[in-house]
VMD Tcl script that draws the C-alpha trace (Angstrom):
set ca {
  {14.32 7.17 -7.27}
  {11.09 6.45 -5.65}
  {8.13 5.65 -8.65}
  {3.95 5.47 -7.85}
  {2.78 4.19 -10.98}
  {-1.20 4.61 -10.71}
  {-3.63 3.61 -13.01}
  {-6.83 1.34 -13.49}
  {-7.73 -2.37 -14.56}
  {-5.37 -3.37 -17.13}
  {-4.00 0.27 -17.67}
  {-0.71 -0.86 -18.38}
  {1.25 0.34 -15.02}
  {2.14 -2.95 -14.62}
  {3.81 -3.19 -17.58}
  {5.33 -0.18 -17.27}
  {6.46 -0.78 -13.96}
  {8.26 -4.07 -15.35}
  {10.03 -1.41 -18.09}
  {11.32 0.90 -15.64}
  {12.62 -2.11 -13.67}
  {14.39 -3.57 -16.66}
  {15.69 -0.11 -17.57}
  {17.22 0.68 -14.19}
  {19.94 -2.35 -15.49}
  {19.73 -3.51 -11.55}
  {19.13 -6.59 -9.58}
  {15.49 -6.22 -9.40}
  {13.03 -7.97 -6.49}
  {9.67 -8.20 -7.19}
  {7.54 -7.89 -4.34}
  {4.20 -9.42 -4.86}
  {1.70 -9.10 -2.62}
  {-1.40 -10.79 -3.88}
  {-3.06 -13.71 -2.44}
  {-4.53 -16.22 -4.46}
  {-7.99 -17.11 -2.83}
  {-9.90 -17.94 -6.19}
  {-9.36 -18.65 -9.56}
  {-9.66 -15.41 -10.90}
  {-6.83 -14.55 -8.71}
  {-4.80 -17.18 -9.54}
  {-5.50 -16.66 -12.97}
  {-4.45 -13.04 -12.84}
  {-1.03 -14.35 -10.43}
  {-0.06 -16.84 -13.76}
  {-0.66 -13.70 -15.65}
  {2.09 -11.50 -13.64}
  {4.16 -14.75 -13.43}
  {4.50 -15.01 -17.40}
  {5.03 -11.60 -18.36}
  {8.38 -10.78 -15.83}
  {11.54 -12.03 -16.50}
  {12.19 -15.26 -14.80}
  {15.71 -14.34 -13.43}
  {13.97 -11.68 -10.88}
  {13.97 -12.55 -7.36}
  {10.45 -12.60 -6.09}
  {9.25 -11.98 -2.42}
  {5.63 -12.96 -1.63}
  {4.21 -10.87 0.66}
  {0.49 -9.59 1.83}
  {1.05 -7.70 4.63}
  {4.71 -6.60 6.21}
  {5.96 -4.58 2.94}
  {7.63 -1.84 5.08}
  {9.52 -4.65 6.72}
  {10.60 -6.22 3.45}
  {11.07 -2.76 1.98}
  {13.68 -2.34 4.60}
  {15.23 -5.43 4.35}
  {15.93 -5.78 0.44}
  {16.44 -1.64 -0.52}
  {20.13 -1.28 -1.46}
  {21.80 1.38 -3.83}
  {22.76 -0.98 -6.33}
  {19.01 -3.21 -6.07}
  {15.42 -2.35 -7.90}
  {12.57 -3.33 -5.81}
  {9.29 -3.12 -7.32}
  {6.11 -3.51 -5.57}
  {2.78 -4.85 -7.19}
  {0.66 -3.72 -5.73}
  {-0.45 -1.59 -2.95}
  {-4.10 -1.74 -3.47}
  {-4.07 -5.43 -3.15}
  {-1.99 -4.80 0.13}
  {-4.42 -2.71 1.35}
  {-7.07 -5.02 0.89}
  {-5.05 -7.85 2.78}
  {-4.74 -5.29 5.52}
  {-8.18 -4.13 5.42}
  {-9.67 -7.86 5.43}
  {-7.31 -8.86 8.19}
  {-8.65 -9.97 11.68}
  {-6.67 -7.92 13.49}
  {-7.92 -4.16 13.38}
  {-4.82 -2.59 14.35}
  {-3.29 -3.57 11.55}
  {-3.85 -1.37 8.75}
  {-2.54 1.82 10.60}
  {0.24 -0.21 11.80}
  {1.70 -1.32 8.93}
  {0.41 1.68 6.56}
  {2.29 4.04 9.19}
  {5.35 2.09 8.58}
  {5.02 2.03 5.03}
  {4.96 5.46 4.66}
  {7.77 6.21 7.24}
  {10.05 4.35 6.05}
  {9.80 5.07 2.13}
  {11.39 8.27 2.07}
  {14.83 6.70 3.85}
  {15.34 3.61 1.38}
  {18.20 3.17 -0.66}
  {17.69 2.20 -3.85}
  {15.09 2.59 -6.63}
  {11.73 1.43 -5.54}
  {8.62 1.35 -8.07}
  {5.29 0.63 -6.47}
  {2.50 -0.28 -8.84}
  {-1.71 1.08 -7.35}
  {-5.04 1.01 -8.59}
  {-6.28 4.61 -8.54}
  {-9.72 3.62 -7.25}
  {-11.75 7.08 -6.99}
  {-12.52 8.11 -10.62}
  {-15.70 6.65 -10.62}
  {-18.79 6.88 -8.40}
  {-19.06 6.29 -4.84}
  {-19.42 2.57 -3.95}
  {-22.65 1.89 -1.96}
  {-21.22 -0.35 0.50}
  {-19.04 0.83 3.89}
  {-16.37 -1.68 3.23}
  {-15.86 -0.32 -0.44}
  {-16.03 3.33 0.25}
  {-13.69 2.72 3.03}
  {-11.16 1.05 0.64}
  {-11.38 4.08 -1.45}
  {-10.56 6.42 1.15}
  {-7.77 4.42 2.59}
  {-6.26 4.05 -1.21}
  {-7.04 7.83 -2.28}
  {-5.45 8.68 1.12}
  {-2.33 5.94 0.41}
  {-1.50 7.57 -2.62}
  {-2.03 11.37 -1.93}
  {0.90 10.77 1.06}
  {2.91 8.36 -0.66}
  {2.92 10.93 -3.68}
  {4.69 13.26 -1.98}
  {7.11 10.84 -0.89}
  {8.50 10.13 -4.24}
  {10.55 11.84 -7.00}
  {8.10 10.14 -9.61}
  {4.33 9.99 -9.79}
  {2.61 8.25 -13.20}
  {-0.88 7.56 -14.18}
  {-0.72 5.05 -16.52}
  {-4.31 5.03 -19.16}
  {-4.64 2.57 -22.05}
  {-1.40 1.88 -21.36}
  {-0.04 5.60 -21.83}
  {2.02 7.05 -19.35}
  {1.11 10.39 -18.30}
  {3.48 12.37 -15.60}
  {2.27 13.51 -12.65}
  {5.21 14.41 -11.04}
  {8.97 13.89 -12.29}
  {10.25 12.41 -15.87}
  {9.03 9.43 -17.38}
  {12.78 8.47 -17.89}
}
mol new
graphics top color blue
foreach p $ca { graphics top sphere $p radius 0.5 }
foreach p [lrange $ca 0 end-1] q [lrange $ca 1 end] { graphics top cylinder $p $q radius 0.2 }
display resetview
């Protein structure tokens, strides 16, 4: 089962993703896409580390998400990706202007064919006012397009608000 969990900052999306991974009763690999560029991000990463089970395997990959998913996916193995919008930010900020399209296309191509449960967490960024800056607008456009395309490939799509899951596609459990 492929699951996409969307929500705002501190909406409970990561907590829900972890609960679904635990409920799978499978070996879990947590794929972290964040990079610690400042103290605030280091604090967020540390919080996520504390809140997830210590026996989970951890892979930190800020760019080549599709490759890692292909390498790790297995029928009896749950993969949890947190988070797609940080991954997207890493790609947008990369020196190589082609990497975003290349990696995004690879991810969209590989997701439907992967065995085993995959849970992907991402920030829903397009529920407020349109940002002023060009890069911010591009980020919102890219995130919205990515979410739409991934939602088509997923069995389950959940929007999390105030810690409450709102099922948009599929069943919660």
